[in-house]
N, C-alpha and C positions, 0 to 999 in steps of 0.2 A: 063721894069721890069712887072716879074711875077704879075698876080691878087691872091688875097687869098678868099678864103670863109670863114676864120676863123673870128667869130664874136668877137672885142673889149672883153677882159675884161672875154672870154669863152673861155677856151682852148679846139681845134677840138680832142673829142676823137670816133675814131673807132666805128660805129655803136650803138655811145648812140645819141637820138636826143635832139637836144640842148635847146628843152622846151616842157611838155608835155601839156601846157594848150591849151584847145579844138582843141587838133590835133589827137586823139584816135577816129577814126571812130568804129562807133556797128558792132559786127560781125555780117555777113551774115548767113546765116542759111536753108538749105532747110526744115530743119523740122520746127514747130511754139508751141509756149508756151501754155500748156494745162491750164494755170490759166491767168487770162488778167495780163499782166503787167502794173506797175505801171511807168508813165510816167509825174513826177512833173515838166519838164522844163517850164520857164515862156515863153520861143519863140522858136521860129522856124525861122532856117536859110533856107531861099530860093538861089537859084543858082544866079540871076539877078534881076534888075528893072521888066522887062516883064514878068516874071515870076510869080514876088510878084503881078503884075497887075491883071495876067490872076488868081490869087488865090482869090482874093477882087471880081473879077466880076462875081467868079462862076465858068469860065471857065475852070477850073481845078482845084480838091478838093486838099487842103492842109492846115497847120495849121499857125498859124500868132504869134498871143500873145494870152496866156493863158486866158485874162479877156474875148475877141472873141471867146475863144473854143477850148477843148483838147482833147487829144483819149478817156480818163478814163471818163470824161462826153458824148462823143457820143456814147461809146459802151452800157452807161450805159441806155441814153436815147430811145436806139433804141431794147434793151429789156423789157423797159416799154412800149415800143409803139406797142411792140409786144403781152405784156399783154393788151392792153388796146384795142386794135383794133385802135390803133391812123391812120385815113385815110392818106394815102401818099400823097396826095395833099396837106395837109396840111403844108409837109413841114420837118415833124419829131416833136417828142419833143424837150423837154429844158429844161436841170438842172441847178437848180441856188442854191443859197447856204444855203435855208431855206422852209420851208413850205410856209413861211411869204412872203418869197421872192418872190415867185411864185404869191400868191393874190395880192402883190402890184403891182404884174408887168402886169399883165392883169387888174387890176381897174385902174391903173395910168397911162399904157401903150394903152390903148383904151378907155378912157374916158377924156373929156375935159369938162372944166369950160361949166357952161350952161345945161350937160349930167345929166340924171337922174338913178341909180342903186335900182335896188328892191332884197334887201337880206332875206332869211328865219329869222325867228326872234329867233332861237336859231344858229347860227351859231357859232365856234370858239369863244372867246372871244379877242381876238386878232385881230381878222375880224371885231367884231362887234366896235372894238375902233378906229382900222382904216376910217369904214365908220362913226363911230359919231363924230370924233375928227377931221380927217387928210384931207377926202375928201372935207367935207363942206369950209374949210378955201382955198381951190386950185377952189371951187365955183361949185362944184359939188356934187348933192345932194341925199339926200340918203336916205331908210324910210325901214320897215321891214313890213313882212306879217309871216302869220301863213303857215307857207309850205305845211300841212293837208292838207291845206284847197284851192283847188286851186283858187275857187271864191274870197278868202282873194286876193290872188293874183291878181286878175285882177282887182277888186275895186282898187287895189293900184296903178297899170300901169298909167304911163302920157304922155304927146304927146311928151314930150322928154327922155321918159325912153331908154335905149340902149342898158342895160343888167341885164338880172336876175343872182344872185349867190345865190347857193341853197346848203346844202348838204341830202345825200340820207336817213340816218339816222341820227337825230342829235346828236350834244355834251351838254352834257350827259345823256342827257334823252330818247333819241333812239327813238323818234318819227319818225314816216316813212313819207318822204313827198310823194304827190300824182306827184310823178314824170309824168306819163302820160298827167295830166291834166296840168300843168305846163307848159311842152314843147311843149304842143300842142295848148295853148292861145299865147306863144312865139312866135311860127313859124306864126300863124296867123297875127301878129301884128309885124314881123319882127324882135323881138328881141332877141339877143344871148341869151344862157343858159349858164355859165358855172356852172360847178358841182365840190366842193370838194367830191373827192371819198377817201380818207384819211381814214376815219371810214371802207366803204365797202368793200375797194381795188375790185380788178379787178375778183377776187375772186370767191364776191358778188354778184356785178355788174358793165354792161358795158356802161355808160354813152353813148357813143357813138353810140351804136350799138339800142339805145333806142331813137337818134335824139338830142341829146345834141350837141353843139358847140363844148365846150371849157372842158378839163379835169383837174383838179389840185391835186396834192398832196403834202403831206409832205413826203417825203422819210424817212425820219428821224424816221417814225413809222415801222409798219408794215411789210414792204416793203423792206428796211433795216435789221429791227427786231433784233436788238441786244444792242441799246441804246449809240453805239459810231459813229455814223455819224451826220450831219445838215446838210438837203437835201431837197430840193423842185424841183417839175415837172411840168410843164403843155405841154399841144399840144392841137393844133384847127385843124377843119376843114379848114378852111378860109387861104389859104397865106398870103392875105393882113394883117390877125390879130396877124397871127404868127411871120412877120415880122417886127409889131410895139411893141407887145412883147417882142420879140429877142432885137429890138433896145434898145427899154428902158431899159432891163436887163445889156446889156452892158456896155450902156453910163454912167447907176448909178453903176456899177461894184460889181452885184450881182452876181460874181464869183462862181462857186463851188469850193469847194478843190481837186485835184487829187486824195489824200490819202484817203478822206472821198467816192467819190467816188468809189475808188476802195474795200474797204471796202463795201459798199453797192452792188455791183455789187457779192463779194464773200454771202453777207446776201441772196441777192437772188436768189443765188441756190436751198437755202431750202425753200421759201416763202411757194410754196405750202405744204409742208409736215408739214410746220409749224402752217400755217393756219389751213389747218383739224385738227391737233391736239389740237390746241386751241378752234377752235369752238366747238369740242364735248364736251371738258370739259368746256365750257362756260355754253353748253347746263343742261348738268350737274350739275355744281354749283350751276346754276340758280334755279330749283328743289330742290336741296340740302337746299339754301336757304327760299328758299318759306316756307319750314317744320319746319324752324327755330320758335321757340318765339321767341319774341324780333325784330323780322323782320316785321314793319310795309308793305313794298309792296316791290317786285322784276320784274324791268322792262327787259324783255328779247324777241325781236320781235316774235320769234315762239311759244311763251306759249301763251294757248288759251285766259288769261285775259291780255296780251297785247293791251292798246286802240285802237291801229291801226291792229289788228293781222291779219284780211284779205287781207289789202293792204301787209305790209308783204310779206304775204304767197302770193299773188301776185305778186310783182315787185323780191324778194328772192328768193321765192320755200322753200325750204327746208334750205337756208342756211341762218343760225339766227348772223354769223358769233362769232368774240370772246369778244364783249364788253357788259358787263351787267351793270347794276346799281340796288343800292336796296337802302333801309330807313330806319333805326332803329330808335325806340323812344329811347326820352333822354335828344335832342340835344347836346350842344358842349359836355358837361361830358360825355356822353355816346358816341358820336365819339371818344375823344380822348383816353376815356377807350379802346376802339376796336382797334384803331391802335398801342397800347401799348401794346396790349395783342396778337398782332399777329407780333414779329418782323423779323420772316422770309418771310414776304410780303413786300415789297420796298412799302413803303408810300409817293409815288413821282408821280408828276405832269406831267407823259407823258403816253402813250401808247402804244401795240403794236411789248414790248420787248419781249426775247424769255421766258421770266421768268414773272410771275402773277404780276401786278403791281396795286396800290388800290391810287384811288384819291378820293379827298375831293372839290370837286368844290366853294364851298360857303367861302374857305379859297386859292381856287388857280385860277382855268380857269376865275370863276366866281365873285371873291370879290371885282371887281370895279360896281357890282350889288346890290345895297341900298337891303335889306332887303325883302321889300316887291316886289324891283323889280325880285328878286330871287323867290319869293312865288309865282308869277305868273307864273313860265313855273316852278314849280314842285319840287323847290331845297332848301330843306329846311337844317337847321345844323347837320340832321342825315343822311344826303344826300349821296351817295359812289356811285363813279364810277368805273368800275374796270374790267381790260385789262387781261385778261385769258392770262395764255401762259403755258407750256407745260409737267408742272409737275406732277408728278403721280395724277391722280385726287382724290384720298384716303388722299395724302397728303392736298394738297386742302380741300378738307372738314374737314380735324381736323382743320385746322388754321383756317377757317371761322366760325366753332362751337364756339372755344375758343375767336375768338373776339366778335363775337356777344352775348355770354354769358356772357363777360368781361362787356359789354354794357348794358346789361340786368340789372346786380347788381348795375351799377354805375347810373341804371335809376331811379333805387329804383321800 
């Protein structure tokens, strides 16, 4: 009896495959895509168990499961590594699902019960909450000190201090940390320094070049730049720290979306152009606001009236950045009037968008602090933070003049 290759229930048709499910290979090409391809696959097939072992052991390069890494995240991490000058010895940066995922991976991946972490007293609000509520219940002690005063940091260091976390320019009061002093005292005591560089970006300051051990970013902000992705980044100079952070992030599922990575990579292509234009706008807008009646103060690092002006010049040079803060008189009523009079400027608790956004820390990032706590760091009901975008500066000046005028009227 002759054998047949016909599958029961499926008649043979010459030239037509029995099934298309996972049987179509990706086409080879001698040319390459100009745009980074989007690869949403969750899993990657290996040839055999020996090859899979080789991948997991690092003897050959390859992807296995998206929670452990995928091409879009790898390409994006390499680009930010180049911007930050991340030391190759650290093994390269890691992309995570959000900026807070990056902060959490550093703190929880590196610290254990009995350790102490010292932070700047004006860190991002959720970072402060993580340090105040979550780390202590895991047995990790935390405290805060004024980052503009290295002596205050020195006094707050304990024998069990293992990590210092600081932002170069604080959010939202734009105070400039004594980075040189803090890094020097940490190095002398063998304490790692992690820098959240989201505000400053590598265009304004490159922490690795100044001796920092770890760099963190909310890629969501200026690097991606279009308010359409949620991602974080972390890189270290120590391979052991890098492995610990990576293992914690993979185990706890801090996986970045391939699509978000693809969008962030596209945004990163214009990062330098966006940053330079936004920075020029911010400097001009700061001077404009300072001349408006009803504005109590303006905070911008390169202005002569900035409380850390000399240090800002020493650390940042002429790079004042794209962020500014200002305060109007009249409390919450004036604040409400200002935002309502500026409908074309998004009142939204974010930063780094290509368009200008306006934030009110008392009702958003620092709402968990009581009035006295906010007052202690200079945040009143009339205090606003501005992430300046790339719009025509004349349009921005007009919008903010209208807002301040409305606030002044509401204040009486």
